[in-house]
C-alpha positions as CSV (number, residue, x, y, z in Angstrom):
1,X,26.2,-21.7,-3.1
2,X,23.4,-19.6,-1.6
3,X,21.4,-18.1,-4.6
4,X,18.7,-15.4,-4.1
5,X,16.3,-15.6,-7.2
6,X,14.5,-12.1,-7.6
7,X,11.3,-12.2,-9.6
8,X,8.3,-9.7,-10.3
9,X,6.0,-9.8,-7.4
10,X,2.8,-9.3,-9.6
11,X,2.2,-12.9,-10.1
12,X,2.3,-16.1,-7.9
13,X,5.4,-18.4,-8.3
14,X,3.4,-21.7,-7.9
15,X,2.6,-24.3,-10.4
16,X,-0.9,-22.7,-11.3
17,X,0.9,-19.8,-13.0
18,X,2.1,-20.7,-16.7
19,X,3.9,-17.3,-17.3
20,X,7.2,-18.2,-19.0
21,X,9.5,-16.4,-16.5
22,X,7.8,-17.9,-13.5
23,X,8.0,-21.3,-15.1
24,X,11.7,-21.0,-15.7
25,X,12.4,-19.6,-12.1
26,X,10.6,-22.6,-10.6
27,X,12.7,-24.9,-12.6
28,X,15.9,-23.1,-11.5
29,X,14.9,-23.1,-8.0
30,X,14.1,-26.9,-8.0
31,X,17.2,-28.1,-9.6
32,X,19.5,-25.8,-7.6
33,X,18.2,-27.3,-4.4
34,X,18.5,-30.8,-6.0
35,X,22.1,-30.2,-6.7
36,X,22.7,-29.2,-3.1
37,X,22.8,-25.5,-3.4
38,X,20.6,-23.2,-1.3
39,X,18.1,-21.2,-3.5
40,X,15.4,-18.8,-2.2
41,X,12.8,-17.1,-4.4
42,X,11.9,-13.4,-3.6
43,X,8.6,-12.9,-5.3
44,X,4.7,-12.6,-4.4
45,X,4.1,-14.6,-1.2
46,X,0.6,-15.6,-0.2
47,X,1.8,-18.2,2.3
48,X,1.3,-21.0,-0.2
49,X,4.3,-20.5,-2.6
50,X,8.0,-21.0,-2.1
51,X,8.7,-17.3,-2.3
52,X,9.8,-15.0,0.4
53,X,8.6,-11.3,0.2
54,X,7.1,-8.3,2.1
55,X,4.5,-8.5,-0.7
56,X,1.5,-10.5,0.4
57,X,-1.3,-8.8,-1.5
58,X,-2.4,-10.4,-4.9
59,X,-2.0,-7.6,-7.5
60,X,-4.8,-8.7,-9.7
61,X,-7.2,-8.8,-6.8
62,X,-6.0,-5.3,-5.6
63,X,-6.2,-3.8,-9.2
64,X,-9.7,-5.2,-9.7
65,X,-10.8,-3.9,-6.3
66,X,-9.5,-0.4,-7.1
67,X,-11.0,-0.3,-10.6
68,X,-14.4,-1.4,-9.4
69,X,-14.3,1.3,-6.8
70,X,-13.3,3.9,-9.4
71,X,-16.0,2.8,-11.8
72,X,-18.5,3.2,-9.1
73,X,-17.3,6.7,-8.1
74,X,-17.4,8.4,-11.5
75,X,-16.4,8.2,-15.2
76,X,-13.5,10.4,-14.6
77,X,-12.1,8.4,-11.8
78,X,-12.5,5.2,-14.0
79,X,-10.5,7.0,-16.9
80,X,-7.7,7.8,-14.5
81,X,-7.5,4.5,-12.7
82,X,-5.1,2.8,-15.3
83,X,-2.4,5.6,-14.8
84,X,-2.9,5.4,-11.1
85,X,-2.6,1.5,-10.9
86,X,0.6,1.9,-13.1
87,X,2.1,4.2,-10.5
88,X,1.1,2.1,-7.5
89,X,2.5,-0.9,-9.2
90,X,5.9,0.7,-9.8
91,X,6.0,1.8,-6.0
92,X,5.2,-1.8,-4.8
93,X,7.8,-3.3,-7.2
94,X,10.4,-0.8,-6.1
95,X,9.6,-1.6,-2.4
96,X,9.8,-5.4,-3.2
97,X,13.1,-5.1,-5.0
98,X,14.9,-3.1,-2.4
99,X,13.8,-5.5,0.4
100,X,14.8,-8.4,-1.6
101,X,18.3,-7.1,-2.2
102,X,18.7,-6.0,1.4
103,X,17.8,-9.6,2.3
104,X,20.2,-11.2,-0.2
105,X,23.0,-9.0,1.0
106,X,22.7,-10.7,4.4
107,X,21.8,-14.2,3.3
108,X,23.0,-15.0,-0.1
109,X,26.3,-15.3,-2.1
110,X,24.8,-14.0,-5.3
111,X,21.5,-12.5,-6.6
112,X,20.0,-13.6,-9.9
113,X,17.4,-11.1,-11.2
114,X,14.8,-12.1,-13.7
115,X,12.8,-8.8,-14.4
116,X,13.9,-5.6,-16.3
117,X,12.7,-3.3,-13.6
118,X,14.8,-4.8,-10.8
119,X,18.1,-4.0,-12.4
120,X,18.3,-0.7,-10.4
121,X,18.5,-2.8,-7.3
122,X,22.0,-3.7,-8.3
123,X,23.0,-0.3,-7.0
124,X,22.4,-1.5,-3.5
125,X,23.7,-5.0,-4.0
126,X,26.7,-5.9,-2.0
127,X,27.0,-9.3,-3.7
128,X,27.5,-10.2,-7.4
129,X,24.4,-9.8,-9.7
130,X,23.4,-12.1,-12.5
131,X,20.6,-10.7,-14.7
132,X,18.7,-12.9,-17.3
133,X,17.8,-10.6,-20.3
134,X,14.4,-11.7,-21.0
135,X,13.2,-8.7,-23.2
136,X,13.6,-8.2,-26.8
137,X,13.7,-4.8,-28.8
138,X,12.9,-4.2,-32.4
139,X,15.7,-1.6,-32.4
140,X,19.0,-2.7,-30.9
141,X,19.8,0.9,-30.3
142,X,17.1,1.2,-27.8
143,X,18.3,-1.4,-25.7
144,X,21.9,0.1,-25.8
145,X,20.7,3.6,-24.9
146,X,18.7,2.2,-22.0
147,X,21.7,0.2,-20.8
148,X,24.3,3.0,-21.2
149,X,22.2,6.1,-20.3
150,X,20.1,4.7,-17.5
151,X,21.7,1.7,-16.0
152,X,25.1,2.9,-16.2
153,X,24.2,5.9,-14.0
154,X,22.9,3.7,-11.3
155,X,24.9,0.5,-11.6
156,X,28.5,-0.6,-11.9
157,X,27.8,-2.3,-15.3
158,X,30.9,-4.6,-14.8
159,X,29.5,-5.8,-11.6
160,X,26.6,-7.5,-13.5
161,X,26.9,-10.7,-15.4
162,X,24.3,-10.6,-18.2
163,X,22.7,-13.8,-19.3
164,X,21.1,-13.7,-22.8
165,X,18.9,-16.4,-24.2
166,X,20.1,-16.8,-27.8
167,X,23.0,-15.7,-30.0
168,X,21.0,-12.9,-31.6
169,X,20.3,-11.3,-28.3
170,X,24.2,-11.4,-27.6
171,X,24.4,-8.6,-30.3
172,X,22.6,-6.1,-28.1
173,X,25.3,-6.3,-25.5
174,X,28.4,-7.4,-27.1
175,X,29.7,-3.8,-28.4
176,X,29.5,-2.2,-24.9
177,X,30.0,-5.1,-22.3
178,X,33.2,-7.2,-21.5
179,X,32.6,-10.6,-23.2
180,X,33.5,-12.2,-20.0
181,X,30.3,-10.9,-18.7
182,X,27.9,-12.1,-21.3
183,X,26.7,-15.7,-21.3
184,X,24.3,-17.5,-23.6
185,X,21.9,-19.5,-21.5
186,X,18.8,-20.8,-23.5
187,X,15.6,-21.5,-21.5
188,X,15.0,-25.3,-20.7
189,X,12.1,-27.3,-20.1
190,X,11.2,-30.0,-17.6
191,X,10.4,-32.7,-20.0
192,X,8.8,-34.9,-17.3
193,X,5.8,-32.6,-17.6
194,X,5.5,-33.2,-21.5
195,X,4.3,-36.2,-23.4
196,X,7.0,-38.8,-24.3
197,X,5.2,-39.6,-27.5
198,X,3.4,-37.4,-30.0
199,X,-0.5,-37.5,-29.9
200,X,-2.8,-37.7,-33.0
201,X,-3.3,-34.3,-34.6
202,X,-6.8,-32.9,-34.4
203,X,-7.0,-30.9,-37.6
204,X,-6.4,-27.3,-36.2
205,X,-3.5,-24.9,-36.0
206,X,-2.9,-22.8,-32.9
207,X,-1.6,-19.5,-31.5
208,X,-0.6,-19.4,-28.0
209,X,0.8,-16.2,-26.4
210,X,0.0,-12.8,-25.0
211,X,-2.9,-11.1,-26.9
212,X,-1.2,-8.1,-28.0
213,X,-0.2,-6.3,-31.1
214,X,3.5,-7.2,-31.1
215,X,2.5,-10.9,-30.9
216,X,0.1,-10.5,-33.9
217,X,-2.4,-13.3,-33.4
218,X,-4.6,-11.6,-36.0
219,X,-2.1,-12.5,-38.6
220,X,-2.2,-16.2,-37.6
221,X,-6.0,-16.1,-37.9
222,X,-5.7,-14.7,-41.4
223,X,-3.1,-17.4,-42.4
224,X,-5.2,-20.2,-41.0
225,X,-8.2,-19.0,-42.9
226,X,-6.2,-18.8,-46.2
227,X,-5.0,-22.3,-45.5
228,X,-8.6,-23.4,-44.8
229,X,-7.7,-24.9,-41.4
230,X,-9.5,-24.1,-38.2
231,X,-7.4,-22.2,-35.5
232,X,-7.5,-22.0,-31.8
233,X,-6.3,-18.8,-30.1
234,X,-5.2,-19.0,-26.4
235,X,-3.4,-16.3,-24.3
236,X,-4.3,-13.6,-21.7
237,X,-4.0,-9.8,-21.9
238,X,-3.3,-7.3,-19.3
239,X,-6.5,-5.3,-18.7
240,X,-4.7,-2.2,-17.5
241,X,-1.8,-2.2,-20.0
242,X,-2.4,0.5,-22.6
243,X,-3.5,-1.0,-25.9
244,X,-4.1,-4.7,-25.2
245,X,-7.9,-4.7,-24.6
246,X,-8.3,-2.2,-27.5
247,X,-6.2,-4.6,-29.7
248,X,-8.4,-7.5,-28.8
249,X,-11.6,-5.6,-29.5
250,X,-10.3,-4.1,-32.9
251,X,-8.5,-7.1,-34.4
252,X,-9.3,-10.4,-32.6
253,X,-13.1,-10.1,-31.8
254,X,-14.2,-9.2,-35.2
255,X,-12.3,-12.3,-36.6
256,X,-14.0,-14.8,-34.2
257,X,-16.5,-17.1,-35.6
258,X,-16.7,-20.3,-37.5
259,X,-13.0,-21.8,-37.6
260,X,-11.7,-19.3,-35.1
261,X,-12.1,-20.0,-31.4
262,X,-10.6,-18.0,-28.5
263,X,-9.8,-20.0,-25.6
264,X,-8.7,-17.4,-23.0
265,X,-5.7,-18.0,-20.7
266,X,-4.9,-21.7,-20.2
267,X,-3.4,-23.7,-17.3
268,X,-0.5,-25.8,-18.0
269,X,-2.3,-29.1,-18.7
270,X,-4.8,-27.3,-21.1
271,X,-1.9,-25.7,-22.8
272,X,-0.2,-28.9,-23.5
273,X,-3.4,-30.6,-24.8
274,X,-3.8,-27.6,-27.1
275,X,-0.2,-27.8,-28.6
276,X,-0.3,-31.7,-28.8
277,X,-3.5,-31.5,-31.0
278,X,-2.3,-28.8,-33.3
279,X,-1.0,-29.4,-36.9
280,X,1.4,-26.4,-36.3
281,X,1.7,-23.3,-34.0
282,X,1.9,-20.0,-35.7
283,X,3.8,-17.4,-33.9
284,X,4.1,-14.2,-36.0
285,X,5.9,-12.2,-33.3
286,X,6.8,-8.6,-34.5
287,X,9.8,-8.0,-32.2
288,X,13.1,-9.4,-31.6
289,X,11.7,-12.1,-29.4
290,X,14.4,-13.1,-26.6
291,X,13.3,-16.8,-26.6
292,X,9.6,-17.4,-26.8
293,X,9.1,-20.4,-24.5
294,X,6.0,-21.4,-26.3
295,X,8.1,-22.4,-29.3
296,X,10.1,-24.9,-27.2
297,X,6.9,-26.1,-25.6
298,X,5.3,-26.7,-29.0
299,X,8.4,-28.6,-30.2
300,X,8.2,-30.7,-27.0
301,X,4.7,-31.7,-28.0
302,X,5.8,-32.7,-31.5
303,X,4.2,-29.7,-33.2
304,X,6.1,-27.8,-35.8
305,X,6.4,-23.8,-35.9
306,X,5.7,-21.2,-38.4
307,X,7.6,-18.1,-37.4
308,X,9.4,-15.1,-38.8
309,X,13.2,-15.4,-39.5
310,X,14.3,-13.2,-36.7
311,X,15.2,-13.1,-33.0
312,X,15.3,-16.3,-31.1
313,X,13.8,-18.4,-33.9
314,X,17.2,-18.3,-35.6
315,X,18.5,-20.6,-32.8
316,X,15.4,-22.6,-32.4
317,X,14.0,-23.4,-35.7
318,X,15.7,-25.9,-38.1
319,X,13.9,-25.2,-41.3
320,X,12.5,-28.3,-43.0
321,X,12.9,-30.3,-39.6
322,X,10.9,-28.7,-36.9
323,X,9.0,-25.8,-38.8
324,X,9.4,-23.1,-41.6
325,X,10.2,-19.5,-41.7
326,X,7.5,-17.1,-43.1
327,X,7.3,-13.3,-43.3
328,X,4.1,-11.5,-42.2
329,X,2.3,-11.9,-45.4
330,X,-0.6,-14.4,-44.4
331,X,-0.3,-16.1,-47.8
332,X,3.2,-17.0,-47.1
333,X,2.3,-18.2,-43.5
334,X,-0.4,-20.3,-45.1
335,X,1.9,-21.9,-47.5
336,X,4.4,-22.6,-44.5
337,X,1.5,-24.5,-42.7
338,X,1.0,-26.7,-45.5
339,X,4.7,-27.5,-45.8
340,X,4.6,-28.3,-42.0
341,X,2.1,-31.1,-42.3
342,X,4.5,-34.1,-43.4
343,X,7.0,-33.2,-40.8
344,X,8.1,-36.1,-38.3
345,X,6.5,-35.2,-34.9
346,X,8.6,-37.8,-33.0
347,X,11.9,-36.5,-34.5
348,X,10.8,-33.0,-33.5
349,X,10.4,-34.2,-29.9
350,X,13.8,-35.9,-29.9
351,X,15.7,-32.9,-31.2
352,X,14.2,-30.3,-28.7
353,X,14.9,-32.6,-25.7
354,X,18.6,-32.7,-26.7
355,X,18.9,-28.9,-27.2
356,X,16.5,-27.2,-24.5
357,X,16.2,-29.2,-21.2
358,X,16.0,-27.5,-17.8
359,X,18.9,-29.7,-16.5
360,X,21.2,-28.1,-19.1
361,X,19.9,-24.7,-18.4
362,X,20.6,-24.8,-14.7
363,X,23.9,-26.4,-15.1
364,X,24.8,-23.6,-17.3
365,X,23.6,-20.9,-14.8
366,X,25.6,-22.7,-12.1
367,X,28.8,-22.2,-14.2
368,X,27.8,-18.5,-14.7
369,X,27.4,-18.2,-10.9
370,X,30.8,-19.7,-10.3
371,X,32.4,-17.0,-12.8
372,X,30.5,-14.2,-11.1
373,X,31.8,-15.3,-7.7
374,X,35.3,-16.0,-9.0
375,X,35.2,-19.7,-8.4
376,X,35.4,-20.8,-12.1
């Protein structure tokens, strides 16, 4: 099969980028070609990545350059720049999407989309479309409204095969979509990149993820303090996305100090080292998390989880074996951290390798492709 993988053009697709969706697409790309299929990535291409694209400018460099120019011009121009960047980004991404779909129509059997904003491209696709639903919503009605009131105006919904990551996500689609077009395909990890044996713990807990209100790292900090255990916070933020820099200044910066360390955005090696050394990873996400790759990565390092009982955690956490559920009360999270300490790190690693491997993930996607092409 010839598969076109369409991803957001804002970030590189090479090994230096640890964004979950880019990691997953790289694993799909590599295994599909290993299995004898022909996979092509359509994303940002700077001449050094495996992606094909008309987009050759680095979005972060471009946005930094425009922001600096606006700040040098006037305070008014600087205030307007986030809105201008958002509009430029939308036009840029729409151009990328349409060009990629046009190319796939000529050169591929099927197109596999990995970003919410690309779905409108299905309206010009002449080949079957598979879409991985990587976003979560606090309100299921929100997703159904978007799907029915927007996508249905542009796309033949029955032309799309929807791949969700966990069984709770499936509920967002099942009432309005044919069961034959909904598939549960969890994310998978390349375990060659993770330690085969657990490492000694180093006396801290960790939060790893986007620094944003919906991920709530400030609650992780409060819980760690109540448990009297140091915490390391790692993750980046979008400097032009409304609310993220303000959230850091209002909720994270004031909490930094003895026992609370902010590491910034980490590379893959540094991320694994952080997870390996942690007593537990606290992930108090406040949305219906579609998967949360960091949860599987933590388990791959033998590190248990403290998470709310919602979203993807229902499919990932086996309470008392690889972590514990806790609500958003920092006292309850602190108690869950204490309960994690005696859990067996080696058993945690064995379990996650059985359930969430990249090989299984891609094999499942291949079966979805066959169904979309009528070859199953």
